[in-house]
C-alpha positions in Angstrom: 59.5 99.9 101.7 58.0 99.3 98.3 61.0 97.0 97.5 60.3 95.1 100.5 56.6 94.7 99.6 57.5 93.6 96.3 59.9 91.1 97.6 57.4 89.7 100.1 54.7 89.5 97.3 57.2 87.4 95.2 57.8 84.9 97.7 56.2 81.6 96.9 54.1 79.9 99.6 53.1 76.3 100.2 50.7 74.7 102.6 51.2 71.2 103.8 48.8 69.1 105.8 49.9 66.3 108.0 53.2 68.0 108.2 54.3 66.7 111.5 55.9 63.3 110.4 56.3 61.0 107.5 55.6 62.1 104.0 54.2 65.4 105.1 57.3 66.3 106.9 59.4 65.5 103.9 57.3 67.4 101.6 57.8 70.4 103.9 61.6 69.8 103.7 61.6 69.5 99.9 59.6 72.7 99.5 61.9 74.6 101.9 64.8 73.5 99.9 63.2 75.1 96.9 62.7 78.3 98.9 59.0 78.0 99.5 57.6 79.8 102.7 55.6 77.3 104.6 52.4 77.0 106.3 52.5 73.6 108.3 49.2 72.0 109.5 48.8 69.1 111.8 47.5 68.3 115.3 50.8 68.2 117.2 51.8 71.8 118.1 55.1 71.0 119.7 56.3 68.7 116.8 55.2 71.1 114.3 56.9 74.1 116.0 60.1 72.0 116.2 60.0 71.2 112.5 59.1 74.8 111.6 62.1 76.1 113.6 64.4 73.7 112.0 63.3 74.4 108.4 63.4 78.2 109.0 66.9 78.0 110.3 68.4 75.5 107.7 66.8 77.1 104.6 66.0 80.6 105.5 62.3 80.3 104.8 59.4 81.7 106.6 57.3 79.1 108.4 53.8 79.5 109.9 52.6 76.8 112.2 48.9 76.2 112.5 47.9 73.3 114.8 44.7 72.0 113.7 42.7 68.8 113.7 41.2 68.2 110.1 38.8 65.6 111.7 36.9 68.7 112.9 34.5 69.8 110.2 35.1 73.4 110.8 38.9 73.2 110.4 39.2 73.9 106.6 37.2 77.1 106.6 39.1 78.2 109.9 42.3 77.5 108.1 41.3 79.5 105.1 40.3 82.4 107.3 43.6 82.3 109.1 45.5 82.5 105.9 43.4 85.5 104.6 43.9 87.3 107.8 47.7 86.9 107.4 47.4 87.8 103.6 48.9 84.5 102.7 48.3 83.5 99.1 49.1 79.9 98.3 51.1 78.8 95.3 51.1 75.1 96.5 48.6 73.0 98.4 49.7 69.6 99.5 46.7 67.6 101.0 48.7 65.0 102.8 46.9 64.5 106.1 45.3 61.0 106.3 44.2 58.5 108.9 42.8 55.0 108.8 41.2 52.1 110.7 42.3 48.5 110.7 39.7 45.8 111.3 36.6 44.3 109.9 34.1 47.0 108.8 31.3 45.4 110.8 33.4 45.7 114.0 35.4 48.9 113.8 34.2 52.0 115.7 31.7 54.2 113.5 33.2 57.3 114.8 36.7 56.3 113.6 35.5 55.4 110.1 33.7 58.8 110.0 36.9 60.6 111.1 38.6 58.8 108.3 36.2 60.1 105.7 36.3 63.5 107.2 40.2 63.7 107.0 40.8 61.8 103.9 37.9 62.9 101.8 35.9 65.8 103.1 38.7 67.9 104.4 40.8 67.3 101.3 37.8 68.2 99.1 37.0 71.4 101.2 40.6 72.6 101.1 40.9 72.0 97.3 37.5 73.8 96.9 38.7 76.8 98.9 42.1 77.3 97.2 41.7 76.1 93.6 39.5 79.1 92.5 42.2 81.6 93.5 44.9 79.7 91.8 42.8 79.6 88.5 42.2 83.3 88.8 45.9 83.8 89.1 46.7 81.2 86.4 49.2 79.7 88.6 49.3 76.9 91.3 49.9 73.4 92.2 47.7 70.9 94.1 49.2 67.7 95.2 46.8 65.1 96.8 48.2 62.1 98.6 46.5 59.0 97.6 48.0 55.5 97.7 48.5 52.4 95.8 45.4 51.5 97.9 43.4 53.6 95.4 43.7 51.0 92.8 41.9 48.1 94.6 39.6 47.3 97.4 41.1 46.7 100.8 39.5 44.1 103.1 40.3 44.9 106.7 40.9 48.5 105.7 37.8 49.0 103.6 37.1 52.7 104.3 40.7 53.8 104.0 41.2 52.0 100.6 37.8 53.5 99.4 38.9 57.1 100.5 42.1 56.8 98.5 40.2 55.6 95.4 38.1 58.9 95.8 41.2 61.0 96.1 42.7 59.5 93.0 39.5 59.9 91.0 39.0 63.5 92.2 42.5 64.5 91.3 42.3 63.0 87.8 39.1 64.8 87.1 40.4 68.1 88.4 43.6 67.7 86.4 41.4 67.4 83.3 39.3 70.4 84.2 42.4 72.5 85.0 44.3 71.6 81.8 45.8 74.7 80.0 44.9 77.0 83.0 48.3 77.3 84.5 47.3 75.1 87.5 48.1 71.3 88.0 46.3 68.9 90.2 48.4 65.7 91.0 47.7 62.6 92.9 50.6 60.9 94.6 50.1 57.0 95.1 53.0 55.8 97.3 53.2 52.2 98.4 53.6 51.1 102.0 55.7 53.7 104.0 56.7 53.2 107.5 55.2 56.4 109.0 53.4 57.0 112.4 50.1 56.6 110.4 50.8 53.0 110.1 50.9 52.3 113.8 47.3 51.3 114.0 48.0 48.2 111.8 
C-alpha cells in the first residue's frame, strides 16, 4: 500500500480550463501524451466526458471532469475546493478558457462584456491566485495563460476581448518576473487566429 501511495503522489497533474474544444482540448491531449493526469474544466459535460474517456483509454492517464462555467464568479473557489477534497495537487495550470463579443462597444450587450471580463480576466486571475502559492511553496509548477496576438494592439469591434488579452499578457509577464528562480514558471501563449468554436460569434 505504501508503494501505491508513493506512486500516486509521484503522478504529475495538470488542470486545463476550456478543455472541451480547440486549443484547450489540444493542450489536454499533449499533456496526456506526457503522462500527466488531467483535470478538465469546461461548461459542456458530455463533450468533456467524451474527451476524458478518450484520453484515459489512449494514454493510460487518470482524468477528472469538472463541468463548470467560469462566467460564474463562485466557480474558481468551488474548483479549488473540489480539488482539495480529492487531494489533487497541481503541477500545471493551463488558463485557456476564453470568450468574446463582436460588435461596436456602444451596442454590444453589457452582460456579455461583463462575462468576457469574468472569464478572461477575473477567473484567470482568481485561479492563478489560488494555485500559485502552493507551487511556490513546493518550488515546482507551471502556469500557462492563453493570451493572443490581440494582446499587442487595440481591437475595434472586439474592444473588450482585445483589452482582456492585453491584461493576460501583462499579468503573465509580471508574474514570470516575480517567480524567477523559484522553480515555477508563468508563461503567456499568444496564438494568432485559430479556427475554434470560440470564433463562431465573429
